[in-house]
C-alpha positions in Angstrom: 26.2 10.1 35.3 23.7 7.5 33.9 20.0 8.5 34.1 18.2 6.6 36.8 14.7 5.2 36.0 11.9 5.3 38.5 11.2 1.7 39.5 7.6 2.6 40.2 7.1 3.7 36.5 6.3 1.1 33.8 8.5 1.4 30.8 7.7 -0.2 27.4 10.2 -2.7 26.1 10.5 -0.6 22.9 11.8 2.3 25.1 14.2 0.2 27.1 15.8 -1.8 24.3 15.6 0.5 21.3 15.6 0.3 17.6 19.0 -1.4 17.1 18.2 -4.3 19.3 15.0 -5.1 17.5 16.8 -4.9 14.1 19.3 -7.5 15.4 16.4 -9.7 16.6 14.8 -9.5 13.2 18.1 -10.4 11.5 18.3 -13.4 13.8 14.8 -14.6 13.0 15.3 -14.1 9.2 18.7 -15.8 9.3 17.5 -18.8 11.2 14.6 -19.5 8.8 16.9 -19.6 5.7 14.7 -20.6 2.8 11.6 -21.1 4.9 9.0 -18.6 6.2 10.0 -17.3 9.6 8.0 -18.3 12.6 4.8 -16.1 12.1 4.1 -15.6 15.8 7.6 -14.5 16.6 7.6 -12.3 13.5 4.3 -10.6 14.4 5.4 -9.8 17.9 8.7 -8.5 16.7 7.4 -6.4 13.9 5.0 -4.6 16.2 7.9 -3.7 18.5 10.0 -2.7 15.6 7.3 -0.3 14.3 6.9 1.3 17.7 10.7 1.7 18.1 11.0 3.4 14.7 8.5 6.0 15.8 10.4 6.8 19.0 14.0 6.5 17.8 16.3 9.4 16.9 17.0 10.1 13.3 20.7 9.4 13.7 20.0 6.0 15.2 17.6 5.1 12.4 20.1 6.0 9.7 22.8 4.0 11.5 20.8 0.8 11.3 18.5 1.5 8.4 20.3 -0.5 5.7 20.3 -3.6 7.9 16.7 -3.1 8.8 15.6 -2.6 5.2 17.4 -5.8 4.1 15.8 -7.9 6.8 12.3 -6.5 6.2 12.5 -7.1 2.4 13.8 -10.6 3.1 10.6 -11.2 5.1 8.4 -9.8 2.3 10.0 -11.9 -0.4 9.3 -15.0 1.6 5.5 -14.4 1.5 4.5 -14.1 5.2 0.9 -13.9 6.4 -1.1 -10.9 5.4 -0.8 -9.3 8.8 2.9 -9.7 8.9 3.2 -8.4 5.4 1.2 -5.3 6.4 3.4 -4.7 9.5 6.5 -5.0 7.4 5.1 -2.4 5.0 4.3 -0.1 8.0 7.9 -0.5 9.3 9.3 0.4 5.9 7.1 3.5 5.4 8.0 4.8 8.9 11.7 4.0 8.3 11.7 6.1 5.1 9.7 8.9 6.6 11.9 9.3 9.7 15.2 8.1 8.3 16.9 8.3 5.0 14.4 8.6 2.1 16.9 8.1 -0.8 16.9 4.2 -0.7 13.1 4.3 -1.3 13.5 4.8 -5.0 15.8 1.9 -5.7 13.6 -0.3 -3.5 10.4 0.7 -5.4 12.2 -0.1 -8.7 13.2 -3.6 -7.3 9.6 -4.3 -6.2 8.3 -3.3 -9.7 11.0 -5.3 -11.5 10.1 -8.4 -9.4 6.4 -8.1 -10.3 7.1 -7.4 -14.0 9.6 -10.2 -14.5 7.9 -12.8 -16.8 10.4 -15.5 -15.8 9.6 -15.0 -12.1 8.6 -18.4 -10.6 7.5 -16.9 -7.2 4.3 -18.2 -5.7 1.1 -16.1 -5.9 1.3 -15.6 -2.1 4.7 -14.0 -2.5 3.6 -11.8 -5.3 0.5 -10.7 -3.4 2.7 -9.7 -0.4 5.1 -7.7 -2.7 2.1 -6.0 -4.3 0.7 -5.0 -0.9 4.0 -3.5 0.2 4.2 -1.6 -3.1 0.6 -0.4 -2.5 1.3 0.7 1.1 4.5 2.6 0.1 2.6 4.4 -2.7 -0.2 5.3 -0.3 2.0 6.7 2.4 4.9 8.1 0.3 3.2 8.6 -3.1 4.1 12.3 -3.2 7.7 11.3 -3.8 6.9 8.5 -6.3 5.2 10.3 -9.2 7.8 9.1 -11.7 7.1 5.4 -10.8 3.3 5.5 -11.2 3.3 4.4 -14.8 5.0 1.1 -13.9 2.9 0.6 -10.8 -0.3 1.1 -12.9 1.0 -1.4 -15.5 1.4 -3.9 -12.7 -2.1 -3.3 -11.5 -3.5 -3.7 -15.0 -1.6 -7.0 -15.4 -3.0 -8.2 -12.1 -6.6 -7.5 -13.3 -6.1 -9.3 -16.6 -8.4 -12.1 -17.7 -7.5 -15.4 -16.0 -6.1 -13.8 -12.8 -7.3 -15.2 -9.5 -9.8 -13.2 -7.4 -7.1 -12.5 -4.8 -4.7 -11.1 -7.5 -7.5 -8.9 -8.9 -8.2 -7.6 -5.4 -4.5 -6.8 -5.0 -4.5 -5.0 -8.3 -7.4 -2.8 -7.3 -5.8 -2.0 -4.0 -2.6 -1.0 -5.7 -4.6 1.2 -8.1 -6.4 3.0 -5.3 -3.1 3.5 -3.4 -1.3 4.9 -6.4 -4.1 7.3 -7.2 -4.5 8.3 -3.5 -0.8 8.9 -3.0 -0.2 11.0 -6.1 -0.5 14.8 -5.5 -3.5 16.4 -7.2 -1.5 19.0 -9.1 1.2 16.5 -10.4 1.4 16.4 -14.2 0.9 12.6 -14.1 -2.3 12.7 -12.1 -4.8 13.0 -15.0 -3.2 10.1 -16.9 -3.0 7.9 -13.8 -6.6 8.6 -12.9 -7.7 7.8 -16.5 -6.0 4.4 -16.3 -7.6 3.8 -12.9 -11.0 4.7 -14.3 -10.7 2.1 -17.0 -9.9 -0.6 -14.4 -12.6 0.3 -12.0 -15.3 0.8 -14.6 -14.8 -2.8 -15.8 -14.7 -4.3 -12.3 -17.7 -2.3 -11.1 -19.9 -3.9 -13.7 -18.8 -7.4 -12.7 -21.9 -9.0 -11.1 -20.0 -12.2 -10.2 -18.0 -10.8 -7.3 -19.2 -8.5 -4.6 -15.6 -8.2 -3.2 -14.3 -6.8 -6.6 -17.2 -4.4 -6.9 -16.4 -3.2 -3.4 -12.7 -2.7 -4.2 -13.7 -0.9 -7.4 -15.7 1.5 -5.2 -12.6 2.1 -3.3 -10.7 3.1 -6.5 -13.6 5.5 -7.3 -13.3 7.0 -3.8 -9.6 7.4 -4.2 -10.0 9.4 -7.5 -12.6 11.6 -5.8 -10.4 12.2 -2.8 -7.5 13.2 -5.1 -9.5 15.9 -6.7 -10.9 14.1 -9.7 -8.8 15.9 -12.3 -9.6 13.3 -14.9 -13.3 13.8 -14.5 -13.0 17.1 -16.4 -11.9 15.6 -19.6 -14.4 15.3 -22.4 -16.5 18.2 -21.3 -17.3 16.7 -17.9 -18.6 13.4 -19.3 -16.6 11.3 -16.9 -17.8 13.4 -13.9 -21.4 12.5 -14.8 -20.4 8.8 -15.2 -18.6 8.9 -11.9 -21.7 10.2 -10.1 -23.9 7.6 -11.8 -21.5 4.8 -10.8 -21.2 6.2 -7.2 -25.0 6.2 -6.9 -25.1 2.6 -8.2 -22.6 1.7 -5.5 -24.7 3.1 -2.7 -27.8 1.2 -4.0 -25.8 -2.0 -4.2 -27.1 -4.1 -1.3 -24.0 -6.5 -1.3 -22.4 -6.5 2.2 -18.9 -6.6 0.7 -19.3 -3.2 -0.8 -17.9 -0.7 1.7 -20.5 1.9 2.8 -17.6 4.2 3.7 -16.1 4.0 0.3 -19.5 4.4 -1.3 -20.4 7.5 0.7 -17.0 9.1 0.0 -17.3 8.3 -3.7 -20.8 9.8 -3.9 -19.7 12.9 -2.0 -16.6 13.4 -4.2 -18.3 12.7 -7.4 -21.2 15.0 -6.6 -18.7 17.8 -5.6 -17.0 17.4 -8.9 -20.1 17.3 -11.1 -21.5 20.3 -9.3 -18.8 22.4 -10.9 -19.9 21.5 -14.4 
């Protein structure tokens, strides 16, 4: 006998319709837009519902519709939606891999990296920024599974920070660097090398006096290294631990509003904890 719902109780749309319905709606929006960006208002509303439905759906239901959902979400990403829509799509993907089937994650990460490394790629900067943000979010939330892909991701971040890149691209490169470092397990064999590469990138940007935003993002990378244990700091007899502390103090003393006080405080705490072991 079908379960009766109490008419006096409010039920969320996500609970009543379910994951499969929202996947079908997303496919409809993506299909109707063809080569254009989907309607951003419709997309934002739907992605919020989709993210909520993933969190409450059974694993068997997720796996049943996961392939279709993935395809639709990546279709949205490669069309370069707004930053908020791109973030919501990344949230949906990370929740989908966490609660559903994890195996497709590895081929998807490879596809994102190939897209960003392709020299013949003619995609606009907006599309590339969206793809980088999705790659960063997946590394941040699922980095413990992606240790073997960190070298390629750091190469992408390094390319984004190359001379001549736009400020937005450099910011995306620093965000990707911080997410790769933060998501990688402290005891992984790749951690020291990844943190060393991250240090080189942040050290250069932290000294750039022309952009407060980039210095703030560099502070975020320093904080990520500290949060991850700072294994790299112990190379060269603790030289980099002292340099990290010096840089962290400089970040705190930086009066620029764009420099995150939270990142600075965490960076100082982490760097001080590391150097106190010397």
